[in-house]
DSSP file (Angstrom, degrees, kcal/mol; ACC not computed):
  #  RESIDUE AA STRUCTURE BP1 BP2  ACC     N-H-->O    O-->H-N    N-H-->O    O-->H-N    TCO  KAPPA ALPHA  PHI   PSI    X-CA   Y-CA   Z-CA
    1    1 A M              0   0    0      0, 0.0     2,-0.4     0, 0.0    27,-0.1   0.000 360.0 360.0 360.0 143.3   53.4  -26.7  -35.1
    2    2 A T        -     0   0    0     25,-0.0     2,-0.4     1,-0.0    10,-0.0  -0.623 360.0-139.0 -77.3 131.1   56.7  -28.1  -34.3
    3    3 A Y        +     0   0    0     -2,-0.4     2,-0.3    26,-0.0    23,-0.2  -0.770  28.8 163.3 -98.9 132.5   58.5  -26.1  -31.7
    4    4 A F  B     -A   25   0A   0     21,-1.6    21,-0.5    -2,-0.4     3,-0.1  -0.981  41.0-109.7-137.6 140.2   62.3  -25.2  -31.8
    5    5 A A    >   -     0   0    0     -2,-0.3     3,-1.9     1,-0.1    17,-0.3  -0.390  46.0 -93.0 -65.8 142.4   63.9  -22.4  -29.7
    6    6 A D  T 3  S+     0   0    0      1,-0.3    17,-0.2    15,-0.1    -1,-0.1  -0.303 109.2  13.0 -56.1 134.4   65.1  -19.5  -31.6
    7    7 A L  T 3  S+     0   0    0     15,-3.9    -1,-0.3     1,-0.3    16,-0.1   0.529  93.2 129.7  78.8  13.2   68.8  -19.7  -32.6
    8    8 A S  S <  S-     0   0    0     -3,-1.9    14,-3.0    14,-0.3    -1,-0.3  -0.596  73.6 -77.2 -89.0 157.1   69.0  -23.4  -31.8
    9    9 A P  B     -B   21   0B   0      0, 0.0    12,-0.2     0, 0.0     2,-0.2  -0.298  51.0-109.8 -56.5 131.2   70.5  -25.8  -34.6
   10   10 A Y        +     0   0    0     10,-2.7    10,-0.2     1,-0.1    11,-0.0  -0.399  54.3 149.4 -59.9 128.8   68.1  -26.6  -37.4
   11   11 A T        +     0   0    0     -2,-0.2    -1,-0.1     8,-0.1     3,-0.1   0.311  32.9 108.8-144.7   2.9   67.0  -30.3  -37.2
   12   12 A Y  S    S+     0   0    0      1,-0.2     2,-0.7     2,-0.1    -2,-0.0   0.943  83.1  35.4 -63.3 -53.8   63.4  -30.4  -38.7
   13   13 A L  S >  S-     0   0    0      1,-0.2     3,-1.6     3,-0.0    -1,-0.2  -0.870  70.8-159.4-104.9 117.5   64.0  -32.1  -41.9
   14   14 A A  T 3  S+     0   0    0     -2,-0.7    -1,-0.2     1,-0.3    -2,-0.1   0.855  90.1  57.7 -63.2 -36.6   66.8  -34.8  -41.6
   15   15 A E  T 3  S+     0   0    0      2,-0.0     2,-0.6     0, 0.0    -1,-0.3   0.611  83.4  95.2 -74.7  -8.0   67.5  -34.8  -45.4
   16   16 A V    <   -     0   0    0     -3,-1.6    -3,-0.0     1,-0.1     0, 0.0  -0.742  52.7-178.9 -82.8 117.6   68.3  -31.0  -45.4
   17   17 A E        +     0   0    0     -2,-0.6    -1,-0.1     2,-0.1    -2,-0.0   0.580  44.9 104.5-100.1 -11.3   72.1  -30.9  -45.0
   18   18 A E  S    S-     0   0    0      1,-0.1     2,-0.1     0, 0.0    -8,-0.0  -0.615  73.8-125.5 -73.4 119.0   72.7  -27.1  -44.9
   19   19 A P        +     0   0    0      0, 0.0     2,-0.3     0, 0.0    80,-0.2  -0.379  44.3 155.2 -64.9 141.5   73.4  -26.1  -41.4
   20   20 A A        -     0   0    0    -10,-0.2   -10,-2.7    78,-0.1     2,-0.4  -0.957  40.2-110.2-156.3 166.0   71.2  -23.3  -40.1
   21   21 A L  E     -Bc   9 100B   0     78,-1.9    80,-2.7    -2,-0.3     2,-0.1  -0.905  35.6-115.8-105.1 135.7   69.7  -21.8  -37.0
   22   22 A N  E     + c   0 101B   0    -14,-3.0   -15,-3.9    -2,-0.4     2,-0.3  -0.426  34.2 172.6 -75.4 137.5   66.0  -22.0  -36.1
   23   23 A V        +     0   0    0     78,-2.2    83,-0.1   -17,-0.2     3,-0.1  -0.992  60.6   6.2-142.7 142.4   63.8  -18.9  -36.0
   24   24 A G        +     0   0    0     -2,-0.3     2,-1.5     1,-0.2    85,-0.1   0.716  66.2 142.8  69.6  20.8   60.1  -18.7  -35.6
   25   25 A W  B     +A    4   0A   0    -21,-0.5   -21,-1.6    77,-0.1    -1,-0.2  -0.628  36.8 176.1 -90.6  77.2   59.1  -22.2  -34.9
   26   26 A L        -     0   0    0     -2,-1.5     2,-0.3   -23,-0.2    38,-0.1  -0.366  19.3-179.2 -90.4 161.8   56.5  -21.1  -32.4
   27   27 A D    >   -     0   0    0      3,-0.4     3,-1.8    -2,-0.1   -25,-0.0  -0.971  39.0-116.9-155.6 148.1   54.0  -23.2  -30.4
   28   28 A A  T 3  S+     0   0    0     -2,-0.3    -1,-0.0     1,-0.3    37,-0.0   0.769 111.5  63.8 -58.6 -25.9   51.3  -22.1  -27.9
   29   29 A G  T 3  S+     0   0    0      2,-0.1     2,-0.4    -3,-0.0    -1,-0.3   0.416  99.5  62.3 -79.5   1.3   53.1  -24.2  -25.1
   30   30 A H  S <  S-     0   0    0     -3,-1.8    -3,-0.4   -25,-0.0     2,-0.0  -0.992  81.7-122.7-136.4 135.2   56.2  -21.9  -25.3
   31   31 A D        -     0   0    0     -2,-0.4     2,-0.3    -5,-0.1    -2,-0.1  -0.323  30.5-167.4 -66.7 156.7   56.7  -18.3  -24.6
   32   32 A F        -     0   0    0     -6,-0.1     2,-0.2   -27,-0.1   -27,-0.0  -0.979  27.8 -92.8-145.6 158.9   58.2  -16.0  -27.4
   33   33 A T        -     0   0    0     -2,-0.3    83,-2.8    83,-0.2     2,-0.4  -0.490  40.4-168.3 -69.9 130.7   59.6  -12.5  -27.7
   34   34 A R  B     +F  115   0C   0     81,-0.3    81,-0.2    -2,-0.2    80,-0.1  -0.918  26.9 106.9-120.1 148.1   57.1   -9.9  -28.7
   35   35 A G        -     0   0    0     79,-2.3    -2,-0.0    -2,-0.4    79,-0.0  -0.893  64.7 -54.0 162.4 170.3   57.8   -6.4  -29.8
   36   36 A P        -     0   0    0      0, 0.0    74,-0.0     0, 0.0     3,-0.0  -0.288  44.5-166.5 -67.6 154.7   57.9   -3.9  -32.7
   37   37 A V        -     0   0    0     73,-0.1     2,-0.1    79,-0.1    79,-0.0  -0.927  33.9 -87.9-132.3 158.2   59.8   -4.7  -35.9
   38   38 A P    >>  -     0   0    0      0, 0.0     4,-1.6     0, 0.0     3,-0.6  -0.351  28.1-129.8 -63.2 141.1   60.8   -2.4  -38.7
   39   39 A D  H 3> S+     0   0    0      1,-0.2     4,-2.2     2,-0.2     5,-0.2   0.875 109.3  60.6 -59.4 -33.2   58.2   -2.1  -41.5
   40   40 A E  H 3> S+     0   0    0      1,-0.2     4,-2.3     2,-0.2    -1,-0.2   0.849 103.5  50.3 -59.0 -35.6   61.0   -2.8  -44.0
   41   41 A F  H <> S+     0   0    0     -3,-0.6     4,-2.9     2,-0.2    -1,-0.2   0.906 108.7  51.1 -68.7 -41.5   61.6   -6.2  -42.3
   42   42 A V  H  X S+     0   0    0     -4,-1.6     4,-2.4     2,-0.2    -2,-0.2   0.917 113.0  45.6 -63.6 -44.5   57.8   -7.0  -42.6
   43   43 A A  H  X S+     0   0    0     -4,-2.2     4,-2.0     2,-0.2    -2,-0.2   0.924 115.1  47.3 -64.3 -48.4   57.8   -6.1  -46.3
   44   44 A A  H  X S+     0   0    0     -4,-2.3     4,-2.2     2,-0.2    -2,-0.2   0.864 112.2  50.2 -60.5 -43.4   61.1   -8.1  -46.9
   45   45 A L  H  X S+     0   0    0     -4,-2.9     4,-2.9     2,-0.2     5,-0.3   0.952 109.6  50.7 -63.4 -47.8   59.7  -11.0  -45.0
   46   46 A A  H  X S+     0   0    0     -4,-2.4     4,-2.1     1,-0.2     5,-0.2   0.898 109.6  51.2 -56.9 -45.6   56.4  -11.0  -47.0
   47   47 A E  H  X S+     0   0    0     -4,-2.0     4,-2.9     1,-0.2     5,-0.3   0.921 111.9  47.4 -55.0 -49.4   58.4  -10.9  -50.2
   48   48 A R  H  X S+     0   0    0     -4,-2.2     4,-2.3     1,-0.2    -2,-0.2   0.905 112.7  44.8 -64.3 -44.9   60.4  -13.9  -49.1
   49   49 A V  H  < S+     0   0    0     -4,-2.9    -1,-0.2     2,-0.2     4,-0.2   0.809 116.9  48.0 -75.5 -24.7   57.5  -16.1  -47.9
   50   50 A V  H  < S+     0   0    0     -4,-2.1     3,-0.2    -5,-0.3    -2,-0.2   0.947 130.9  13.8 -76.9 -47.1   55.5  -15.3  -51.0
   51   51 A G  H  < S+     0   0    0     -4,-2.9    -2,-0.2    -5,-0.2    -3,-0.2   0.535 123.6  46.6-109.8  -0.8   58.2  -15.9  -53.6
   52   52 A K     <  +     0   0    0     -4,-2.3    39,-0.4    -5,-0.3    -1,-0.2  -0.128  65.5 152.0-133.3  40.9   61.2  -17.7  -52.2
   53   53 A Q        -     0   0    0     -3,-0.2     2,-0.3    -4,-0.2    37,-0.2  -0.371  20.1-172.5 -71.2 153.5   59.9  -20.7  -50.1
   54   54 A V  B     +D   89   0B   0     35,-2.6    35,-2.7     1,-0.2    -2,-0.0  -0.884  56.3  34.1-133.2 168.7   62.2  -23.8  -49.8
   55   55 A H  S    S-     0   0    0     -2,-0.3    -1,-0.2    33,-0.2    35,-0.0   0.912  73.7-159.2  48.1  54.8   61.6  -27.2  -48.4
   56   56 A L        -     0   0    0     32,-0.2     2,-0.3    -3,-0.1    32,-0.3  -0.266   8.8-162.7 -57.6 144.1   58.1  -27.6  -49.3
   57   57 A T        -     0   0    0     30,-3.0     2,-0.3     2,-0.2    -1,-0.0  -0.904  24.5 -98.2-129.3 163.4   56.2  -30.3  -47.3
   58   58 A R  S    S+     0   0    0     -2,-0.3    30,-0.0     2,-0.0     0, 0.0  -0.577  89.0   5.6 -75.4 139.0   53.0  -32.2  -47.6
   59   59 A G  S    S-     0   0    0     -2,-0.3     2,-0.3     2,-0.0    -2,-0.2  -0.149  88.3 -85.4  80.1 175.6   50.1  -30.8  -45.7
   60   60 A W        -     0   0    0     27,-0.0     2,-0.4    12,-0.0    27,-0.2  -0.904  19.2-135.9-125.0 146.1   50.0  -27.6  -43.7
   61   61 A H        -     0   0    0     25,-2.9     2,-0.3    -2,-0.3    -2,-0.0  -0.796  29.5-148.4 -92.9 151.8   50.9  -26.5  -40.2
   62   62 A R        -     0   0    0     -2,-0.4     2,-0.4    11,-0.1    10,-0.2  -0.784  21.2 -97.3-112.2 160.3   48.2  -24.3  -38.7
   63   63 A C        +     0   0    0      8,-2.1     3,-0.1    -2,-0.3     5,-0.1  -0.687  35.6 176.9 -76.3 128.7   48.6  -21.6  -36.2
   64   64 A N        +     0   0    0     -2,-0.4    -1,-0.1   -38,-0.1   -37,-0.1   0.256  55.4  96.5-110.7  10.0   47.9  -22.7  -32.7
   65   65 A L  S    S-     0   0    0      1,-0.1    -1,-0.1     6,-0.1   -38,-0.1   0.582  83.2-134.5 -82.7  -6.1   48.7  -19.5  -30.8
   66   66 A G  S    S+     0   0    0     -3,-0.1    -1,-0.1     1,-0.1     3,-0.1   0.302  72.2  69.0  78.1 158.0   45.0  -18.5  -30.8
   67   67 A G        +     0   0    0      1,-0.2     2,-0.3     2,-0.1    -1,-0.1   0.475  68.1 126.9  79.2   4.0   43.1  -15.3  -31.5
   68   68 A C        -     0   0    0      1,-0.1    -1,-0.2    -5,-0.1    -2,-0.0  -0.644  62.2-130.4 -98.9 156.9   43.7  -15.2  -35.2
   69   69 A A  S    S+     0   0    0     -2,-0.3    -1,-0.1     1,-0.3    -2,-0.1   0.895 102.4  19.9 -70.3 -42.1   41.1  -14.8  -37.9
   70   70 A H        +     0   0    0      1,-0.1    -1,-0.3     2,-0.1     3,-0.2  -0.605  63.8 161.7-134.0  74.6   42.3  -17.7  -40.1
   71   71 A P  S    S+     0   0    0      0, 0.0    -8,-2.1     0, 0.0    -1,-0.1   0.838  80.8  51.6 -64.0 -32.5   44.5  -20.2  -38.0
   72   72 A D  S    S+     0   0    0      1,-0.2    -2,-0.1   -10,-0.2    -8,-0.0   0.826 126.7  15.7 -81.1 -27.0   44.1  -22.9  -40.7
   73   73 A R  S    S+     0   0    0     -3,-0.2    -1,-0.2    11,-0.0    13,-0.1  -0.328  71.9 172.5-144.0  61.6   45.1  -20.8  -43.7
   74   74 A P        -     0   0    0      0, 0.0    11,-3.0     0, 0.0     2,-0.3  -0.382  18.1-159.9 -68.1 153.5   46.9  -17.6  -42.9
   75   75 A V  E     -G   84   0D   0      9,-0.3     2,-0.3    32,-0.1     9,-0.2  -0.887  13.8-148.5-131.4 159.3   48.3  -15.8  -46.0
   76   76 A A  E     -G   83   0D   0      7,-2.0     7,-2.8    -2,-0.3     2,-0.4  -0.946  13.3-150.4-125.3 152.4   50.9  -13.2  -46.8
   77   77 A R  E     +G   82   0D   0     -2,-0.3     2,-0.3     5,-0.2     5,-0.2  -0.952  21.5 158.5-128.9 138.5   50.8  -10.7  -49.7
   78   78 A S  E >   -G   81   0D   0      3,-2.2     3,-2.2    -2,-0.4    -2,-0.0  -0.900  67.8  -6.1-161.2 129.9   53.6   -9.1  -51.6
   79   79 A G  T 3  S-     0   0    0     -2,-0.3     3,-0.1     1,-0.3    -2,-0.0   0.852 127.5 -54.7  60.2  34.5   53.7   -7.4  -55.1
   80   80 A G  T 3  S+     0   0    0      1,-0.3    -1,-0.3     0, 0.0     2,-0.3   0.436 115.9 113.8  78.0  -3.9   50.1   -8.3  -55.8
   81   81 A A  E <   -G   78   0D   0     -3,-2.2    -3,-2.2     2,-0.0     2,-0.4  -0.690  51.0-153.7-100.3 153.3   50.7  -12.1  -55.2
   82   82 A E  E     -G   77   0D   0     -2,-0.3     2,-0.4    -5,-0.2    -5,-0.2  -0.986   9.0-171.0-128.2 139.5   49.2  -14.0  -52.3
   83   83 A Q  E     -G   76   0D   0     -7,-2.8    -7,-2.0    -2,-0.4     2,-0.2  -0.985  21.6-132.3-137.2 132.9   50.6  -17.1  -50.6
   84   84 A V  E     -G   75   0D   0     -2,-0.4    -9,-0.3    -9,-0.2     3,-0.3  -0.547  32.4-140.7 -74.7 141.9   49.1  -19.4  -48.1
   85   85 A L        +     0   0    0    -11,-3.0    20,-0.1    -2,-0.2    -1,-0.1  -0.661  65.3  62.7-107.8 158.7   51.5  -20.1  -45.3
   86   86 A G  S    S+     0   0    0     -2,-0.2   -25,-2.9     2,-0.2    -1,-0.2   0.519  81.4  78.5 114.6   4.5   52.4  -23.2  -43.3
   87   87 A F  S    S+     0   0    0     -3,-0.3   -30,-3.0   -27,-0.2     2,-0.3   0.290  92.1  28.4-128.3   6.4   53.8  -25.6  -45.9
   88   88 A A        -     0   0    0    -32,-0.3    16,-2.3   -35,-0.0    17,-0.3  -0.892  66.8-113.6-157.4 176.2   57.3  -24.5  -46.4
   89   89 A E  E     -DE  54 103B   0    -35,-2.7   -35,-2.6    14,-0.3     2,-0.4  -0.786  13.3-146.9-119.0 162.9   60.4  -22.7  -45.1
   90   90 A V  E     - E   0 102B   0     12,-2.5    12,-2.3    -2,-0.3     2,-0.4  -0.947  13.8-154.9-121.8 151.8   62.3  -19.6  -45.8
   91   91 A R  E     - E   0 101B   0    -39,-0.4     2,-0.3    -2,-0.4    10,-0.2  -0.955  10.2-178.0-123.8 147.4   66.1  -19.1  -45.5
   92   92 A A  E     - E   0 100B   0      8,-1.9     8,-2.5    -2,-0.4     2,-0.5  -0.994  16.3-143.7-141.2 149.2   68.2  -16.1  -44.9
   93   93 A I  E     - E   0  99B   0     -2,-0.3     6,-0.2    31,-0.3    34,-0.1  -0.967  17.1-140.3-119.1 127.6   71.9  -15.6  -44.7
   94   94 A G    >   -     0   0    0      4,-3.1     3,-2.0    -2,-0.5    27,-0.1  -0.190  32.6-100.3 -74.4 167.3   73.5  -13.1  -42.3
   95   95 A T  T 3  S+     0   0    0      1,-0.3    -1,-0.1     2,-0.1    -2,-0.0   0.745 126.4  54.6 -59.8 -24.0   76.4  -10.8  -43.0
   96   96 A D  T 3  S-     0   0    0      2,-0.1    -1,-0.3     0, 0.0     3,-0.1   0.344 122.8-107.5 -92.1   9.2   78.5  -13.3  -41.1
   97   97 A K    <   +     0   0    0     -3,-2.0     2,-0.4     1,-0.3    -2,-0.1   0.532  69.1 148.1  78.7  12.5   77.3  -16.1  -43.3
   98   98 A T        -     0   0    0    -78,-0.0    -4,-3.1    22,-0.0    -1,-0.3  -0.638  40.2-138.9 -75.8 132.3   75.1  -17.7  -40.6
   99   99 A A  E     - E   0  93B   0     -2,-0.4   -78,-1.9   -80,-0.2     2,-0.4  -0.710  13.9-161.1 -88.6 144.6   72.0  -19.3  -42.1
  100  100 A Y  E     -cE  21  92B   0     -8,-2.5    -8,-1.9    -2,-0.3     2,-0.5  -0.984   1.0-160.3-126.0 138.5   68.6  -19.0  -40.5
  101  101 A A  E     +cE  22  91B   0    -80,-2.7   -78,-2.2    -2,-0.4   -10,-0.2  -0.974  16.4 169.2-120.9 126.6   65.6  -21.3  -41.2
  102  102 A A  E     - E   0  90B   0    -12,-2.3   -12,-2.5    -2,-0.5     2,-0.2  -0.942  35.8-114.0-131.3 152.7   62.1  -20.3  -40.4
  103  103 A P  E >   - E   0  89B   0      0, 0.0     3,-2.0     0, 0.0   -14,-0.3  -0.517  35.6-113.7 -74.4 156.7   58.6  -21.7  -41.3
  104  104 A T  T >  S+     0   0    0    -16,-2.3     3,-1.3     1,-0.3     4,-0.5   0.707 114.3  74.9 -62.3 -17.9   56.6  -19.5  -43.6
  105  105 A L  T 3> S+     0   0    0    -17,-0.3     4,-2.3     1,-0.2    -1,-0.3   0.513  70.6  87.6 -69.9  -4.5   54.3  -19.0  -40.7
  106  106 A V  H <> S+     0   0    0     -3,-2.0     4,-2.1     1,-0.2    -1,-0.2   0.854  84.4  54.4 -62.3 -35.5   56.9  -16.8  -39.3
  107  107 A H  H <> S+     0   0    0     -3,-1.3     4,-2.8     2,-0.2     5,-0.2   0.924 107.6  49.7 -68.7 -40.1   55.3  -13.8  -41.2
  108  108 A H  H  >>S+     0   0    0     -4,-0.5     4,-3.1     1,-0.2     5,-0.7   0.904 109.8  51.7 -55.9 -45.0   51.9  -14.6  -39.6
  109  109 A Y  H  X5S+     0   0    0     -4,-2.3     6,-2.0     3,-0.2     4,-1.1   0.886 112.6  44.6 -58.8 -41.6   53.5  -14.7  -36.2
  110  110 A V  H  X5S+     0   0    0     -4,-2.1     4,-0.9     4,-0.2    -2,-0.2   0.959 122.6  35.7 -68.1 -48.1   55.2  -11.3  -36.7
  111  111 A V  H  <5S+     0   0    0     -4,-2.8    -2,-0.2    -5,-0.2    -3,-0.2   0.911 131.1  26.4 -76.9 -38.6   52.0   -9.6  -38.2
  112  112 A E  H  <5S+     0   0    0     -4,-3.1    -3,-0.2    -5,-0.2    -1,-0.2   0.785 131.5  31.7 -93.4 -29.9   49.2  -11.2  -36.2
  113  113 A H  H  <<S-     0   0    0     -4,-1.1    -3,-0.2    -5,-0.7    -2,-0.1   0.435  98.9-117.7-117.8  -3.5   50.9  -12.2  -32.9
  114  114 A G     <  +     0   0    0     -4,-0.9   -79,-2.3    -5,-0.3    -4,-0.2   0.652  48.5 172.3  73.5  16.4   53.6   -9.5  -32.4
  115  115 A Y  B     -F   34   0C   0     -6,-2.0   -81,-0.3   -81,-0.2    -1,-0.2  -0.351  21.1-156.5 -57.5 132.1   56.4  -11.9  -32.5
  116  116 A R        -     0   0    0    -83,-2.8   -83,-0.2    -2,-0.1     3,-0.1  -0.935  10.8-152.9-112.7 102.9   59.9  -10.3  -32.6
  117  117 A P        -     0   0    0      0, 0.0   -94,-0.1     0, 0.0     5,-0.0  -0.253  41.2 -71.8 -69.2 167.7   62.5  -12.6  -34.2
  118  118 A P    >>  -     0   0    0      0, 0.0     4,-2.2     0, 0.0     3,-0.7  -0.231  43.5-117.6 -56.3 145.8   66.1  -12.3  -33.1
  119  119 A D  H 3> S+     0   0    0      1,-0.3     4,-2.4     2,-0.2     5,-0.2   0.834 113.3  62.4 -63.5 -28.2   67.8   -9.1  -34.5
  120  120 A E  H 3> S+     0   0    0      1,-0.2     4,-2.2     2,-0.2    -1,-0.3   0.930 106.7  44.1 -62.0 -42.1   70.3  -11.3  -36.5
  121  121 A F  H <> S+     0   0    0     -3,-0.7     4,-2.9     1,-0.2     5,-0.3   0.888 111.1  53.0 -75.7 -36.1   67.4  -12.8  -38.4
  122  122 A I  H  X S+     0   0    0     -4,-2.2     4,-1.5     2,-0.2    -2,-0.2   0.922 112.5  47.1 -62.4 -38.0   65.7   -9.3  -39.0
  123  123 A A  H  X>S+     0   0    0     -4,-2.4     5,-3.4    -5,-0.2     4,-0.8   0.901 110.5  51.4 -65.7 -41.5   69.0   -8.1  -40.4
  124  124 A A  H ><5S+     0   0    0     -4,-2.2     3,-0.8     4,-0.2   -31,-0.3   0.936 109.8  48.2 -65.4 -47.3   69.5  -11.1  -42.6
  125  125 A I  H 3<5S+     0   0    0     -4,-2.9    -1,-0.2     1,-0.2    -2,-0.2   0.846 112.8  49.5 -60.0 -32.2   66.0  -10.7  -44.1
  126  126 A R  H 3<5S-     0   0    0     -4,-1.5    -1,-0.2    -5,-0.3    -2,-0.2   0.635 116.8-116.7 -81.8  -9.9   66.6   -7.0  -44.7
  127  127 A G  T <<5       0   0    0     -4,-0.8    -3,-0.2    -3,-0.8    -2,-0.1   0.856 360.0 360.0  80.9  32.9   69.9   -7.8  -46.3
  128  128 A R      <       0   0    0     -5,-3.4    -4,-0.2    -6,-0.1    -5,-0.1   0.329 360.0 360.0-121.4 360.0   72.0   -6.0  -43.7
């Protein structure tokens, strides 16, 4: 996985011109914040990664954090639908109009690895 520090400027896809801040671009070689997150956030994030992906790419990124059951094909489920993660991004806009860009694997990182994204991203996904 490509690593970018949380809240650093988005630069992953050069052709994407919308400014955003990175969230959840994790890699085993870098520490990340862990901690509880609201259940409503997990549900809203699942809905987003299942139904509102953007910037689809060819191929998949796999989870390299270790200890997960399906590092090559983690999935998220929402509303009876299932989506393989690791080939697209999700975007969220905060109340202050700040845009956040995260790989769809962010859901897997939260659920399986205890990742706690920045509060601003949690609020943006929850629509607050």
